[in-house]
C-alpha angles and dihedrals in degrees: 000000000000135000093270093065097255131135112205090335095311120109113249091226090059092050091049092048091052092049093048091046092051093050091047091050090053092052092048091051089056090055092048091051091051092049092052092053093050091061091074114106132207127246131211112226119193128181137185130193132209128164101332092326126115118192116195120196124187128203136170105260097219101041101026091226121145110267116215129185097049125140116230122197119189118191121190135161106293100014157015132232127191134185134180110210126222122250093262097042124084101171143051134183118222125195110222117202112226095195093209096314122122090231141352132209113237125194114218121201122184125188133175133168111267094017134096109256114253129211133178143147133240136184113235119200 
């Protein structure tokens, strides 16, 4: 550094401004990432069972409106079944094989773009 306030020919004020700008940009990117995650919404998933049948219905949790276009994955002992619903459909009925048991436990996973993924379990008789 010389008496004119330069470091290797570059003004010190310019170097400090670049460092401060870089740090500030990093902090701002953290805020933008947090804002993008907060856009995700929650869904309300309801299911009913009746004689080897599992009906899954999906709604928007805040408005209560039917939520179409979701993907439902049902896992049960001995298999998996998955369906992606159309835009105007918010429910699907799965047939779950019991394979001689009186009931089975099925895991239900529901995903949709813009929503927090949902997972739960249900006993099917």
